[in-house]
PDB file of N, CA, C and O in Angstrom:
ATOM      1  N   UNK A   1      63.702 147.250   2.028  1.00  0.00           N
ATOM      2  CA  UNK A   1      63.847 146.831   3.409  1.00  0.00           C
ATOM      3  C   UNK A   1      65.347 146.786   3.744  1.00  0.00           C
ATOM      4  O   UNK A   1      66.148 146.245   2.982  1.00  0.00           O
ATOM      5  N   UNK A   2      65.706 147.361   4.887  1.00  0.00           N
ATOM      6  CA  UNK A   2      67.098 147.334   5.336  1.00  0.00           C
ATOM      7  C   UNK A   2      67.511 145.907   5.705  1.00  0.00           C
ATOM      8  O   UNK A   2      66.672 145.072   6.045  1.00  0.00           O
ATOM      9  N   UNK A   3      68.799 145.647   5.632  1.00  0.00           N
ATOM     10  CA  UNK A   3      69.300 144.298   5.918  1.00  0.00           C
ATOM     11  C   UNK A   3      68.965 143.855   7.336  1.00  0.00           C
ATOM     12  O   UNK A   3      68.578 142.706   7.549  1.00  0.00           O
ATOM     13  N   UNK A   4      69.109 144.743   8.295  1.00  0.00           N
ATOM     14  CA  UNK A   4      68.811 144.365   9.676  1.00  0.00           C
ATOM     15  C   UNK A   4      67.337 143.961   9.807  1.00  0.00           C
ATOM     16  O   UNK A   4      67.021 143.027  10.544  1.00  0.00           O
ATOM     17  N   UNK A   5      66.450 144.639   9.115  1.00  0.00           N
ATOM     18  CA  UNK A   5      65.027 144.289   9.144  1.00  0.00           C
ATOM     19  C   UNK A   5      64.774 142.949   8.467  1.00  0.00           C
ATOM     20  O   UNK A   5      63.943 142.163   8.923  1.00  0.00           O
ATOM     21  N   UNK A   6      65.485 142.693   7.391  1.00  0.00           N
ATOM     22  CA  UNK A   6      65.350 141.407   6.692  1.00  0.00           C
ATOM     23  C   UNK A   6      65.827 140.267   7.578  1.00  0.00           C
ATOM     24  O   UNK A   6      65.190 139.214   7.630  1.00  0.00           O
ATOM     25  N   UNK A   7      66.948 140.467   8.278  1.00  0.00           N
ATOM     26  CA  UNK A   7      67.454 139.449   9.201  1.00  0.00           C
ATOM     27  C   UNK A   7      66.413 139.175  10.277  1.00  0.00           C
ATOM     28  O   UNK A   7      66.110 138.017  10.568  1.00  0.00           O
ATOM     29  N   UNK A   8      65.865 140.224  10.865  1.00  0.00           N
ATOM     30  CA  UNK A   8      64.834 140.060  11.896  1.00  0.00           C
ATOM     31  C   UNK A   8      63.634 139.290  11.359  1.00  0.00           C
ATOM     32  O   UNK A   8      63.120 138.400  12.036  1.00  0.00           O
ATOM     33  N   UNK A   9      63.187 139.615  10.167  1.00  0.00           N
ATOM     34  CA  UNK A   9      62.034 138.951   9.562  1.00  0.00           C
ATOM     35  C   UNK A   9      62.305 137.458   9.384  1.00  0.00           C
ATOM     36  O   UNK A   9      61.468 136.626   9.734  1.00  0.00           O
ATOM     37  N   UNK A  10      63.458 137.126   8.849  1.00  0.00           N
ATOM     38  CA  UNK A  10      63.814 135.722   8.621  1.00  0.00           C
ATOM     39  C   UNK A  10      63.881 134.966   9.941  1.00  0.00           C
ATOM     40  O   UNK A  10      63.347 133.863  10.054  1.00  0.00           O
ATOM     41  N   UNK A  11      64.533 135.555  10.939  1.00  0.00           N
ATOM     42  CA  UNK A  11      64.684 134.878  12.228  1.00  0.00           C
ATOM     43  C   UNK A  11      63.348 134.737  12.944  1.00  0.00           C
ATOM     44  O   UNK A  11      63.115 133.724  13.604  1.00  0.00           O
ATOM     45  N   UNK A  12      62.472 135.717  12.833  1.00  0.00           N
ATOM     46  CA  UNK A  12      61.139 135.602  13.451  1.00  0.00           C
ATOM     47  C   UNK A  12      60.334 134.460  12.817  1.00  0.00           C
ATOM     48  O   UNK A  12      59.656 133.706  13.514  1.00  0.00           O
ATOM     49  N   UNK A  13      60.418 134.347  11.513  1.00  0.00           N
ATOM     50  CA  UNK A  13      59.692 133.277  10.823  1.00  0.00           C
ATOM     51  C   UNK A  13      60.273 131.903  11.156  1.00  0.00           C
ATOM     52  O   UNK A  13      59.526 130.939  11.327  1.00  0.00           O
ATOM     53  N   UNK A  14      61.575 131.811  11.247  1.00  0.00           N
ATOM     54  CA  UNK A  14      62.220 130.515  11.457  1.00  0.00           C
ATOM     55  C   UNK A  14      62.189 130.037  12.904  1.00  0.00           C
ATOM     56  O   UNK A  14      62.136 128.832  13.149  1.00  0.00           O
ATOM     57  N   UNK A  15      62.220 130.965  13.876  1.00  0.00           N
ATOM     58  CA  UNK A  15      62.424 130.560  15.266  1.00  0.00           C
ATOM     59  C   UNK A  15      61.331 130.984  16.240  1.00  0.00           C
ATOM     60  O   UNK A  15      61.380 130.581  17.402  1.00  0.00           O
ATOM     61  N   UNK A  16      60.351 131.772  15.825  1.00  0.00           N
ATOM     62  CA  UNK A  16      59.309 132.279  16.712  1.00  0.00           C
ATOM     63  C   UNK A  16      59.929 132.662  18.064  1.00  0.00           C
ATOM     64  O   UNK A  16      59.590 132.077  19.092  1.00  0.00           O
ATOM     65  N   UNK A  17      60.820 133.625  18.057  1.00  0.00           N
ATOM     66  CA  UNK A  17      61.591 133.933  19.267  1.00  0.00           C
ATOM     67  C   UNK A  17      60.777 134.568  20.388  1.00  0.00           C
ATOM     68  O   UNK A  17      59.812 135.297  20.158  1.00  0.00           O
ATOM     69  N   UNK A  18      61.208 134.262  21.612  1.00  0.00           N
ATOM     70  CA  UNK A  18      60.657 134.939  22.778  1.00  0.00           C
ATOM     71  C   UNK A  18      61.349 136.289  22.944  1.00  0.00           C
ATOM     72  O   UNK A  18      60.761 137.245  23.449  1.00  0.00           O
ATOM     73  N   UNK A  19      62.597 136.351  22.516  1.00  0.00           N
ATOM     74  CA  UNK A  19      63.336 137.609  22.499  1.00  0.00           C
ATOM     75  C   UNK A  19      64.213 137.616  21.249  1.00  0.00           C
ATOM     76  O   UNK A  19      64.759 136.588  20.850  1.00  0.00           O
ATOM     77  N   UNK A  20      64.336 138.781  20.649  1.00  0.00           N
ATOM     78  CA  UNK A  20      65.195 138.924  19.473  1.00  0.00           C
ATOM     79  C   UNK A  20      65.710 140.348  19.407  1.00  0.00           C
ATOM     80  O   UNK A  20      64.943 141.307  19.488  1.00  0.00           O
ATOM     81  N   UNK A  21      67.002 140.471  19.260  1.00  0.00           N
ATOM     82  CA  UNK A  21      67.612 141.779  19.041  1.00  0.00           C
ATOM     83  C   UNK A  21      68.700 141.608  17.991  1.00  0.00           C
ATOM     84  O   UNK A  21      69.637 140.831  18.173  1.00  0.00           O
ATOM     85  N   UNK A  22      68.566 142.339  16.893  1.00  0.00           N
ATOM     86  CA  UNK A  22      69.563 142.328  15.831  1.00  0.00           C
ATOM     87  C   UNK A  22      70.189 143.719  15.793  1.00  0.00           C
ATOM     88  O   UNK A  22      69.490 144.727  15.692  1.00  0.00           O
ATOM     89  N   UNK A  23      71.506 143.755  15.873  1.00  0.00           N
ATOM     90  CA  UNK A  23      72.234 145.018  15.905  1.00  0.00           C
ATOM     91  C   UNK A  23      73.143 145.106  14.691  1.00  0.00           C
ATOM     92  O   UNK A  23      73.857 144.157  14.366  1.00  0.00           O
ATOM     93  N   UNK A  24      73.112 146.249  14.027  1.00  0.00           N
ATOM     94  CA  UNK A  24      74.004 146.505  12.896  1.00  0.00           C
ATOM     95  C   UNK A  24      75.286 147.123  13.449  1.00  0.00           C
ATOM     96  O   UNK A  24      75.288 148.270  13.894  1.00  0.00           O
ATOM     97  N   UNK A  25      76.361 146.363  13.418  1.00  0.00           N
ATOM     98  CA  UNK A  25      77.660 146.798  13.935  1.00  0.00           C
ATOM     99  C   UNK A  25      78.568 147.331  12.837  1.00  0.00           C
ATOM    100  O   UNK A  25      79.755 147.549  13.079  1.00  0.00           O
ATOM    101  N   UNK A  26      78.050 147.543  11.660  1.00  0.00           N
ATOM    102  CA  UNK A  26      78.859 147.874  10.485  1.00  0.00           C
ATOM    103  C   UNK A  26      79.673 149.153  10.645  1.00  0.00           C
ATOM    104  O   UNK A  26      80.811 149.218  10.181  1.00  0.00           O
ATOM    105  N   UNK A  27      79.113 150.160  11.288  1.00  0.00           N
ATOM    106  CA  UNK A  27      79.818 151.441  11.398  1.00  0.00           C
ATOM    107  C   UNK A  27      81.163 151.296  12.095  1.00  0.00           C
ATOM    108  O   UNK A  27      82.110 152.016  11.780  1.00  0.00           O
ATOM    109  N   UNK A  28      81.249 150.370  13.039  1.00  0.00           N
ATOM    110  CA  UNK A  28      82.514 150.188  13.757  1.00  0.00           C
ATOM    111  C   UNK A  28      83.550 149.435  12.922  1.00  0.00           C
ATOM    112  O   UNK A  28      84.684 149.249  13.364  1.00  0.00           O
ATOM    113  N   UNK A  29      83.169 149.003  11.725  1.00  0.00           N
ATOM    114  CA  UNK A  29      84.077 148.263  10.851  1.00  0.00           C
ATOM    115  C   UNK A  29      84.417 149.042   9.581  1.00  0.00           C
ATOM    116  O   UNK A  29      84.996 148.485   8.648  1.00  0.00           O
ATOM    117  N   UNK A  30      84.065 150.312   9.544  1.00  0.00           N
ATOM    118  CA  UNK A  30      84.369 151.141   8.367  1.00  0.00           C
ATOM    119  C   UNK A  30      85.865 151.087   8.082  1.00  0.00           C
ATOM    120  O   UNK A  30      86.686 151.257   8.984  1.00  0.00           O
ATOM    121  N   UNK A  31      86.207 150.853   6.837  1.00  0.00           N
ATOM    122  CA  UNK A  31      87.604 150.769   6.426  1.00  0.00           C
ATOM    123  C   UNK A  31      88.196 149.374   6.507  1.00  0.00           C
ATOM    124  O   UNK A  31      89.309 149.144   6.035  1.00  0.00           O
ATOM    125  N   UNK A  32      87.466 148.443   7.100  1.00  0.00           N
ATOM    126  CA  UNK A  32      87.937 147.060   7.197  1.00  0.00           C
ATOM    127  C   UNK A  32      87.381 146.235   6.038  1.00  0.00           C
ATOM    128  O   UNK A  32      86.435 146.651   5.369  1.00  0.00           O
ATOM    129  N   UNK A  33      87.967 145.081   5.811  1.00  0.00           N
ATOM    130  CA  UNK A  33      87.475 144.176   4.772  1.00  0.00           C
ATOM    131  C   UNK A  33      86.034 143.782   5.024  1.00  0.00           C
ATOM    132  O   UNK A  33      85.634 143.545   6.164  1.00  0.00           O
ATOM    133  N   UNK A  34      85.267 143.715   3.968  1.00  0.00           N
ATOM    134  CA  UNK A  34      83.875 143.307   4.071  1.00  0.00           C
ATOM    135  C   UNK A  34      82.929 144.425   4.450  1.00  0.00           C
ATOM    136  O   UNK A  34      81.719 144.210   4.514  1.00  0.00           O
ATOM    137  N   UNK A  35      83.455 145.624   4.704  1.00  0.00           N
ATOM    138  CA  UNK A  35      82.584 146.737   5.073  1.00  0.00           C
ATOM    139  C   UNK A  35      81.670 147.103   3.911  1.00  0.00           C
ATOM    140  O   UNK A  35      82.102 147.180   2.761  1.00  0.00           O
ATOM    141  N   UNK A  36      80.420 147.323   4.227  1.00  0.00           N
ATOM    142  CA  UNK A  36      79.422 147.739   3.251  1.00  0.00           C
ATOM    143  C   UNK A  36      78.543 148.774   3.941  1.00  0.00           C
ATOM    144  O   UNK A  36      77.967 148.472   4.986  1.00  0.00           O
ATOM    145  N   UNK A  37      78.418 149.966   3.407  1.00  0.00           N
ATOM    146  CA  UNK A  37      77.619 150.996   4.069  1.00  0.00           C
ATOM    147  C   UNK A  37      76.137 150.628   4.223  1.00  0.00           C
ATOM    148  O   UNK A  37      75.429 151.253   5.012  1.00  0.00           O
ATOM    149  N   UNK A  38      75.669 149.639   3.494  1.00  0.00           N
ATOM    150  CA  UNK A  38      74.286 149.172   3.639  1.00  0.00           C
ATOM    151  C   UNK A  38      74.136 148.236   4.838  1.00  0.00           C
ATOM    152  O   UNK A  38      73.021 147.855   5.193  1.00  0.00           O
ATOM    153  N   UNK A  39      75.247 147.869   5.457  1.00  0.00           N
ATOM    154  CA  UNK A  39      75.227 146.957   6.598  1.00  0.00           C
ATOM    155  C   UNK A  39      75.787 145.614   6.209  1.00  0.00           C
ATOM    156  O   UNK A  39      75.306 144.982   5.268  1.00  0.00           O
ATOM    157  N   UNK A  40      76.811 145.166   6.934  1.00  0.00           N
ATOM    158  CA  UNK A  40      77.432 143.883   6.615  1.00  0.00           C
ATOM    159  C   UNK A  40      77.897 143.130   7.858  1.00  0.00           C
ATOM    160  O   UNK A  40      78.199 141.940   7.777  1.00  0.00           O
ATOM    161  N   UNK A  41      77.960 143.804   9.004  1.00  0.00           N
ATOM    162  CA  UNK A  41      78.396 143.210  10.264  1.00  0.00           C
ATOM    163  C   UNK A  41      77.236 143.299  11.254  1.00  0.00           C
ATOM    164  O   UNK A  41      76.766 144.393  11.567  1.00  0.00           O
ATOM    165  N   UNK A  42      76.777 142.148  11.747  1.00  0.00           N
ATOM    166  CA  UNK A  42      75.603 142.121  12.602  1.00  0.00           C
ATOM    167  C   UNK A  42      75.823 141.253  13.831  1.00  0.00           C
ATOM    168  O   UNK A  42      76.610 140.306  13.805  1.00  0.00           O
ATOM    169  N   UNK A  43      75.113 141.588  14.913  1.00  0.00           N
ATOM    170  CA  UNK A  43      75.063 140.778  16.119  1.00  0.00           C
ATOM    171  C   UNK A  43      73.610 140.388  16.350  1.00  0.00           C
ATOM    172  O   UNK A  43      72.698 141.184  16.128  1.00  0.00           O
ATOM    173  N   UNK A  44      73.406 139.145  16.802  1.00  0.00           N
ATOM    174  CA  UNK A  44      72.052 138.632  17.036  1.00  0.00           C
ATOM    175  C   UNK A  44      71.956 138.051  18.435  1.00  0.00           C
ATOM    176  O   UNK A  44      72.756 137.192  18.807  1.00  0.00           O
ATOM    177  N   UNK A  45      70.987 138.510  19.213  1.00  0.00           N
ATOM    178  CA  UNK A  45      70.607 137.910  20.487  1.00  0.00           C
ATOM    179  C   UNK A  45      69.243 137.292  20.255  1.00  0.00           C
ATOM    180  O   UNK A  45      68.305 137.984  19.862  1.00  0.00           O
ATOM    181  N   UNK A  46      69.125 135.986  20.497  1.00  0.00           N
ATOM    182  CA  UNK A  46      67.899 135.269  20.149  1.00  0.00           C
ATOM    183  C   UNK A  46      67.596 134.212  21.202  1.00  0.00           C
ATOM    184  O   UNK A  46      68.453 133.397  21.544  1.00  0.00           O
ATOM    185  N   UNK A  47      66.371 134.234  21.712  1.00  0.00           N
ATOM    186  CA  UNK A  47      65.882 133.226  22.652  1.00  0.00           C
ATOM    187  C   UNK A  47      64.718 132.513  21.984  1.00  0.00           C
ATOM    188  O   UNK A  47      63.723 133.140  21.618  1.00  0.00           O
ATOM    189  N   UNK A  48      64.847 131.183  21.823  1.00  0.00           N
ATOM    190  CA  UNK A  48      63.805 130.407  21.152  1.00  0.00           C
ATOM    191  C   UNK A  48      63.715 128.996  21.737  1.00  0.00           C
ATOM    192  O   UNK A  48      64.724 128.397  22.111  1.00  0.00           O
ATOM    193  N   UNK A  49      62.503 128.488  21.807  1.00  0.00           N
ATOM    194  CA  UNK A  49      62.285 127.105  22.269  1.00  0.00           C
ATOM    195  C   UNK A  49      62.961 126.095  21.337  1.00  0.00           C
ATOM    196  O   UNK A  49      63.299 124.987  21.754  1.00  0.00           O
ATOM    197  N   UNK A  50      63.150 126.478  20.104  1.00  0.00           N
ATOM    198  CA  UNK A  50      63.775 125.577  19.128  1.00  0.00           C
ATOM    199  C   UNK A  50      65.191 125.181  19.562  1.00  0.00           C
ATOM    200  O   UNK A  50      65.685 124.123  19.170  1.00  0.00           O
ATOM    201  N   UNK A  51      65.842 126.021  20.366  1.00  0.00           N
ATOM    202  CA  UNK A  51      67.209 125.744  20.788  1.00  0.00           C
ATOM    203  C   UNK A  51      67.304 124.789  21.979  1.00  0.00           C
ATOM    204  O   UNK A  51      68.398 124.343  22.326  1.00  0.00           O
ATOM    205  N   UNK A  52      66.181 124.474  22.602  1.00  0.00           N
ATOM    206  CA  UNK A  52      66.193 123.596  23.774  1.00  0.00           C
ATOM    207  C   UNK A  52      66.830 122.249  23.428  1.00  0.00           C
ATOM    208  O   UNK A  52      66.451 121.603  22.451  1.00  0.00           O
ATOM    209  N   UNK A  53      67.791 121.840  24.235  1.00  0.00           N
ATOM    210  CA  UNK A  53      68.440 120.544  24.061  1.00  0.00           C
ATOM    211  C   UNK A  53      69.469 120.493  22.943  1.00  0.00           C
ATOM    212  O   UNK A  53      70.032 119.432  22.673  1.00  0.00           O
ATOM    213  N   UNK A  54      69.724 121.615  22.293  1.00  0.00           N
ATOM    214  CA  UNK A  54      70.677 121.637  21.174  1.00  0.00           C
ATOM    215  C   UNK A  54      71.999 122.255  21.623  1.00  0.00           C
ATOM    216  O   UNK A  54      72.023 123.164  22.453  1.00  0.00           O
ATOM    217  N   UNK A  55      73.071 121.760  21.076  1.00  0.00           N
ATOM    218  CA  UNK A  55      74.395 122.285  21.389  1.00  0.00           C
ATOM    219  C   UNK A  55      74.572 123.668  20.763  1.00  0.00           C
ATOM    220  O   UNK A  55      73.791 124.087  19.908  1.00  0.00           O
ATOM    221  N   UNK A  56      75.604 124.357  21.204  1.00  0.00           N
ATOM    222  CA  UNK A  56      75.908 125.678  20.649  1.00  0.00           C
ATOM    223  C   UNK A  56      76.144 125.586  19.141  1.00  0.00           C
ATOM    224  O   UNK A  56      75.677 126.434  18.380  1.00  0.00           O
ATOM    225  N   UNK A  57      76.860 124.568  18.723  1.00  0.00           N
ATOM    226  CA  UNK A  57      77.145 124.388  17.294  1.00  0.00           C
ATOM    227  C   UNK A  57      75.861 124.129  16.512  1.00  0.00           C
ATOM    228  O   UNK A  57      75.674 124.687  15.430  1.00  0.00           O
ATOM    229  N   UNK A  58      74.982 123.296  17.042  1.00  0.00           N
ATOM    230  CA  UNK A  58      73.712 123.003  16.362  1.00  0.00           C
ATOM    231  C   UNK A  58      72.857 124.262  16.240  1.00  0.00           C
ATOM    232  O   UNK A  58      72.217 124.483  15.212  1.00  0.00           O
ATOM    233  N   UNK A  59      72.847 125.078  17.276  1.00  0.00           N
ATOM    234  CA  UNK A  59      72.079 126.327  17.236  1.00  0.00           C
ATOM    235  C   UNK A  59      72.629 127.258  16.158  1.00  0.00           C
ATOM    236  O   UNK A  59      71.874 127.839  15.377  1.00  0.00           O
ATOM    237  N   UNK A  60      73.947 127.391  16.127  1.00  0.00           N
ATOM    238  CA  UNK A  60      74.573 128.248  15.113  1.00  0.00           C
ATOM    239  C   UNK A  60      74.247 127.754  13.706  1.00  0.00           C
ATOM    240  O   UNK A  60      73.959 128.550  12.812  1.00  0.00           O
ATOM    241  N   UNK A  61      74.295 126.453  13.518  1.00  0.00           N
ATOM    242  CA  UNK A  61      73.974 125.893  12.195  1.00  0.00           C
ATOM    243  C   UNK A  61      72.541 126.217  11.783  1.00  0.00           C
ATOM    244  O   UNK A  61      72.283 126.529  10.620  1.00  0.00           O
ATOM    245  N   UNK A  62      71.616 126.145  12.727  1.00  0.00           N
ATOM    246  CA  UNK A  62      70.219 126.472  12.422  1.00  0.00           C
ATOM    247  C   UNK A  62      70.089 127.923  11.953  1.00  0.00           C
ATOM    248  O   UNK A  62      69.371 128.209  10.995  1.00  0.00           O
ATOM    249  N   UNK A  63      70.781 128.826  12.627  1.00  0.00           N
ATOM    250  CA  UNK A  63      70.714 130.240  12.241  1.00  0.00           C
ATOM    251  C   UNK A  63      71.401 130.452  10.895  1.00  0.00           C
ATOM    252  O   UNK A  63      70.876 131.156  10.033  1.00  0.00           O
ATOM    253  N   UNK A  64      72.572 129.844  10.713  1.00  0.00           N
ATOM    254  CA  UNK A  64      73.261 129.968   9.422  1.00  0.00           C
ATOM    255  C   UNK A  64      72.391 129.438   8.286  1.00  0.00           C
ATOM    256  O   UNK A  64      72.336 130.037   7.212  1.00  0.00           O
ATOM    257  N   UNK A  65      71.714 128.319   8.522  1.00  0.00           N
ATOM    258  CA  UNK A  65      70.824 127.765   7.490  1.00  0.00           C
ATOM    259  C   UNK A  65      69.678 128.735   7.186  1.00  0.00           C
ATOM    260  O   UNK A  65      69.331 128.943   6.023  1.00  0.00           O
ATOM    261  N   UNK A  66      69.096 129.324   8.226  1.00  0.00           N
ATOM    262  CA  UNK A  66      67.981 130.258   8.027  1.00  0.00           C
ATOM    263  C   UNK A  66      68.421 131.497   7.243  1.00  0.00           C
ATOM    264  O   UNK A  66      67.655 132.038   6.446  1.00  0.00           O
ATOM    265  N   UNK A  67      69.655 131.939   7.476  1.00  0.00           N
ATOM    266  CA  UNK A  67      70.159 133.158   6.831  1.00  0.00           C
ATOM    267  C   UNK A  67      71.042 132.874   5.618  1.00  0.00           C
ATOM    268  O   UNK A  67      71.737 133.769   5.137  1.00  0.00           O
ATOM    269  N   UNK A  68      71.019 131.646   5.124  1.00  0.00           N
ATOM    270  CA  UNK A  68      71.928 131.230   4.040  1.00  0.00           C
ATOM    271  C   UNK A  68      71.904 132.172   2.842  1.00  0.00           C
ATOM    272  O   UNK A  68      72.960 132.502   2.302  1.00  0.00           O
ATOM    273  N   UNK A  69      70.742 132.602   2.422  1.00  0.00           N
ATOM    274  CA  UNK A  69      70.671 133.462   1.238  1.00  0.00           C
ATOM    275  C   UNK A  69      71.354 134.812   1.485  1.00  0.00           C
ATOM    276  O   UNK A  69      71.931 135.393   0.566  1.00  0.00           O
ATOM    277  N   UNK A  70      71.290 135.298   2.700  1.00  0.00           N
ATOM    278  CA  UNK A  70      71.938 136.577   3.026  1.00  0.00           C
ATOM    279  C   UNK A  70      73.428 136.408   3.289  1.00  0.00           C
ATOM    280  O   UNK A  70      74.215 137.308   3.000  1.00  0.00           O
ATOM    281  N   UNK A  71      73.815 135.272   3.831  1.00  0.00           N
ATOM    282  CA  UNK A  71      75.235 135.037   4.111  1.00  0.00           C
ATOM    283  C   UNK A  71      76.054 134.994   2.829  1.00  0.00           C
ATOM    284  O   UNK A  71      77.247 135.299   2.850  1.00  0.00           O
ATOM    285  N   UNK A  72      75.450 134.629   1.741  1.00  0.00           N
ATOM    286  CA  UNK A  72      76.169 134.532   0.470  1.00  0.00           C
ATOM    287  C   UNK A  72      76.604 135.898  -0.052  1.00  0.00           C
ATOM    288  O   UNK A  72      77.644 136.002  -0.703  1.00  0.00           O
ATOM    289  N   UNK A  73      75.816 136.963   0.224  1.00  0.00           N
ATOM    290  CA  UNK A  73      76.123 138.261  -0.380  1.00  0.00           C
ATOM    291  C   UNK A  73      75.982 139.455   0.554  1.00  0.00           C
ATOM    292  O   UNK A  73      76.662 140.462   0.359  1.00  0.00           O
ATOM    293  N   UNK A  74      75.126 139.374   1.554  1.00  0.00           N
ATOM    294  CA  UNK A  74      74.768 140.551   2.345  1.00  0.00           C
ATOM    295  C   UNK A  74      75.410 140.621   3.724  1.00  0.00           C
ATOM    296  O   UNK A  74      75.549 141.709   4.282  1.00  0.00           O
ATOM    297  N   UNK A  75      75.802 139.487   4.280  1.00  0.00           N
ATOM    298  CA  UNK A  75      76.356 139.456   5.631  1.00  0.00           C
ATOM    299  C   UNK A  75      77.821 139.038   5.550  1.00  0.00           C
ATOM    300  O   UNK A  75      78.151 137.968   5.039  1.00  0.00           O
ATOM    301  N   UNK A  76      78.687 139.902   6.061  1.00  0.00           N
ATOM    302  CA  UNK A  76      80.122 139.596   6.096  1.00  0.00           C
ATOM    303  C   UNK A  76      80.514 138.982   7.444  1.00  0.00           C
ATOM    304  O   UNK A  76      81.339 138.070   7.498  1.00  0.00           O
ATOM    305  N   UNK A  77      79.922 139.483   8.524  1.00  0.00           N
ATOM    306  CA  UNK A  77      80.245 138.998   9.863  1.00  0.00           C
ATOM    307  C   UNK A  77      78.962 138.900  10.682  1.00  0.00           C
ATOM    308  O   UNK A  77      78.069 139.740  10.573  1.00  0.00           O
ATOM    309  N   UNK A  78      78.893 137.851  11.507  1.00  0.00           N
ATOM    310  CA  UNK A  78      77.690 137.589  12.293  1.00  0.00           C
ATOM    311  C   UNK A  78      78.103 137.061  13.663  1.00  0.00           C
ATOM    312  O   UNK A  78      78.746 136.015  13.763  1.00  0.00           O
ATOM    313  N   UNK A  79      77.732 137.787  14.718  1.00  0.00           N
ATOM    314  CA  UNK A  79      77.988 137.368  16.093  1.00  0.00           C
ATOM    315  C   UNK A  79      76.659 136.852  16.643  1.00  0.00           C
ATOM    316  O   UNK A  79      75.646 137.549  16.584  1.00  0.00           O
ATOM    317  N   UNK A  80      76.665 135.629  17.177  1.00  0.00           N
ATOM    318  CA  UNK A  80      75.425 135.007  17.637  1.00  0.00           C
ATOM    319  C   UNK A  80      75.454 134.753  19.143  1.00  0.00           C
ATOM    320  O   UNK A  80      76.436 134.234  19.675  1.00  0.00           O
ATOM    321  N   UNK A  81      74.374 135.120  19.820  1.00  0.00           N
ATOM    322  CA  UNK A  81      74.162 134.856  21.241  1.00  0.00           C
ATOM    323  C   UNK A  81      72.793 134.190  21.326  1.00  0.00           C
ATOM    324  O   UNK A  81      71.766 134.868  21.329  1.00  0.00           O
ATOM    325  N   UNK A  82      72.783 132.843  21.397  1.00  0.00           N
ATOM    326  CA  UNK A  82      71.562 132.054  21.224  1.00  0.00           C
ATOM    327  C   UNK A  82      71.237 131.274  22.492  1.00  0.00           C
ATOM    328  O   UNK A  82      72.117 130.659  23.095  1.00  0.00           O
ATOM    329  N   UNK A  83      69.955 131.305  22.897  1.00  0.00           N
ATOM    330  CA  UNK A  83      69.544 130.654  24.145  1.00  0.00           C
ATOM    331  C   UNK A  83      68.184 129.994  24.004  1.00  0.00           C
ATOM    332  O   UNK A  83      67.352 130.410  23.196  1.00  0.00           O
ATOM    333  N   UNK A  84      67.972 128.950  24.812  1.00  0.00           N
ATOM    334  CA  UNK A  84      66.642 128.376  25.008  1.00  0.00           C
ATOM    335  C   UNK A  84      66.007 129.120  26.181  1.00  0.00           C
ATOM    336  O   UNK A  84      66.731 129.633  27.035  1.00  0.00           O
ATOM    337  N   UNK A  85      64.687 129.195  26.248  1.00  0.00           N
ATOM    338  CA  UNK A  85      64.023 129.979  27.298  1.00  0.00           C
ATOM    339  C   UNK A  85      64.334 129.507  28.720  1.00  0.00           C
ATOM    340  O   UNK A  85      64.343 130.324  29.641  1.00  0.00           O
ATOM    341  N   UNK A  86      64.587 128.222  28.921  1.00  0.00           N
ATOM    342  CA  UNK A  86      64.821 127.704  30.268  1.00  0.00           C
ATOM    343  C   UNK A  86      66.273 127.840  30.726  1.00  0.00           C
ATOM    344  O   UNK A  86      66.617 127.393  31.820  1.00  0.00           O
ATOM    345  N   UNK A  87      67.111 128.440  29.918  1.00  0.00           N
ATOM    346  CA  UNK A  87      68.517 128.652  30.279  1.00  0.00           C
ATOM    347  C   UNK A  87      68.706 130.033  30.884  1.00  0.00           C
ATOM    348  O   UNK A  87      67.999 130.975  30.526  1.00  0.00           O
ATOM    349  N   UNK A  88      69.653 130.155  31.796  1.00  0.00           N
ATOM    350  CA  UNK A  88      69.935 131.495  32.305  1.00  0.00           C
ATOM    351  C   UNK A  88      70.587 132.356  31.237  1.00  0.00           C
ATOM    352  O   UNK A  88      71.524 131.925  30.565  1.00  0.00           O
ATOM    353  N   UNK A  89      70.096 133.552  31.089  1.00  0.00           N
ATOM    354  CA  UNK A  89      70.680 134.506  30.161  1.00  0.00           C
ATOM    355  C   UNK A  89      70.335 135.893  30.667  1.00  0.00           C
ATOM    356  O   UNK A  89      69.298 136.098  31.298  1.00  0.00           O
ATOM    357  N   UNK A  90      71.184 136.810  30.396  1.00  0.00           N
ATOM    358  CA  UNK A  90      70.935 138.188  30.817  1.00  0.00           C
ATOM    359  C   UNK A  90      70.364 138.988  29.676  1.00  0.00           C
ATOM    360  O   UNK A  90      69.842 138.447  28.701  1.00  0.00           O
ATOM    361  N   UNK A  91      70.475 140.271  29.820  1.00  0.00           N
ATOM    362  CA  UNK A  91      70.062 141.160  28.743  1.00  0.00           C
ATOM    363  C   UNK A  91      71.013 140.994  27.579  1.00  0.00           C
ATOM    364  O   UNK A  91      72.162 140.599  27.774  1.00  0.00           O
ATOM    365  N   UNK A  92      70.569 141.281  26.399  1.00  0.00           N
ATOM    366  CA  UNK A  92      71.468 141.198  25.246  1.00  0.00           C
ATOM    367  C   UNK A  92      72.723 142.021  25.479  1.00  0.00           C
ATOM    368  O   UNK A  92      72.644 143.186  25.871  1.00  0.00           O
ATOM    369  N   UNK A  93      73.854 141.433  25.244  1.00  0.00           N
ATOM    370  CA  UNK A  93      75.134 142.116  25.419  1.00  0.00           C
ATOM    371  C   UNK A  93      75.591 142.730  24.117  1.00  0.00           C
ATOM    372  O   UNK A  93      76.782 142.983  23.936  1.00  0.00           O
ATOM    373  N   UNK A  94      74.674 142.972  23.213  1.00  0.00           N
ATOM    374  CA  UNK A  94      75.011 143.464  21.881  1.00  0.00           C
ATOM    375  C   UNK A  94      74.899 144.965  21.824  1.00  0.00           C
ATOM    376  O   UNK A  94      75.146 145.563  20.777  1.00  0.00           O
TER     377      UNK A  94
END
């Protein structure tokens, strides 16, 4: 299973998202530190009821906790765009 698919699987199980888009941005980081041709730089757009009433920092912590096993070895960089369903948000900017 590719890393982007594994990230999606973990986030779907942890957050039951209304919307989820995971983008592998690794190609744009070729030659930089942390680059891995298997994928190491990712962006996540995620809308979940779990984020309702939580601060931006709390939301990020929840995602970091869910992806902890991958953050140790497989993910070098992670851009997060996290929303509750009742908040205004546009299309994923990823």
